[in-house]
C-alpha positions in Angstrom: -5.7 13.3 16.0 -4.5 9.7 16.2 -2.2 8.7 13.4 -0.9 5.3 12.3 2.4 5.7 10.5 4.2 3.2 8.3 7.8 3.8 7.2 8.4 5.8 10.4 12.1 4.9 10.7 12.9 6.0 7.1 14.3 9.4 6.2 10.9 11.0 5.3 9.1 9.0 7.9 11.4 10.2 10.7 10.9 13.8 9.8 7.1 13.3 9.6 7.1 11.5 12.9 9.0 14.3 14.7 6.6 16.9 13.2 3.5 15.0 14.0 4.5 14.4 17.6 5.5 18.1 18.0 2.1 19.1 16.7 0.5 17.1 19.5 -0.8 14.2 17.5 -1.1 10.7 19.1 1.1 8.5 17.0 1.3 4.7 16.6 4.3 3.9 14.4 5.3 0.7 12.7 8.8 -0.7 12.8 10.2 -4.1 11.9 12.0 -4.7 15.2 12.9 -2.9 18.4 16.4 -2.4 16.8 14.9 -0.3 14.0 15.7 3.4 14.7 14.6 6.7 13.2 17.1 8.4 10.9 17.0 11.5 13.0 16.6 12.3 16.7 12.8 12.8 17.3 12.7 13.4 21.0 9.5 12.0 22.3 8.8 8.5 21.1 5.5 7.3 19.5 3.8 4.1 20.5 5.8 1.6 18.5 4.2 -1.4 16.9 6.8 -4.1 16.0 5.8 -6.2 13.0 6.1 -6.5 9.3 4.0 -4.3 7.0 2.1 -7.4 5.7 1.3 -8.5 9.3 -0.8 -5.4 10.2 -4.3 -6.3 11.2 -7.6 -4.3 11.4 -7.2 -4.3 15.2 -3.8 -2.5 14.8 -5.6 0.3 13.0 -8.5 0.5 15.4 -9.1 4.0 16.6 -6.7 5.7 14.1 -8.1 8.8 12.5 -5.6 8.6 9.6 -3.1 6.2 8.1 0.1 7.8 6.8 1.7 5.2 4.6 5.4 6.1 4.0 6.8 2.5 3.8 8.6 1.5 0.6 10.1 -1.7 -0.7 13.7 -1.9 -2.0 15.1 0.6 0.6 18.0 -0.5 2.7 18.4 -3.1 4.1 16.0 -4.8 1.5 17.5 -4.1 -1.9 15.2 -4.5 -4.9 15.6 -4.2 -8.6 14.2 -1.1 -10.3 11.7 -3.3 -12.1 
């Protein structure tokens, strides 16, 4: 199964990414920049797509069987108020 994953460098996203790759899924993962790193060692790397969440296009999602949306606002380094 081909998965498109947002939030892949976060704590939950990193664990999901490692499990998805280990299970044999083809994974395209979103990250802001090449400097963005997963919170844990994942071994095999996914196909990384470098762009902001709001810059994703329909073409980026083409061929994906599922979208796993784990991105959140207000998480380091982008602080946000509870409101």
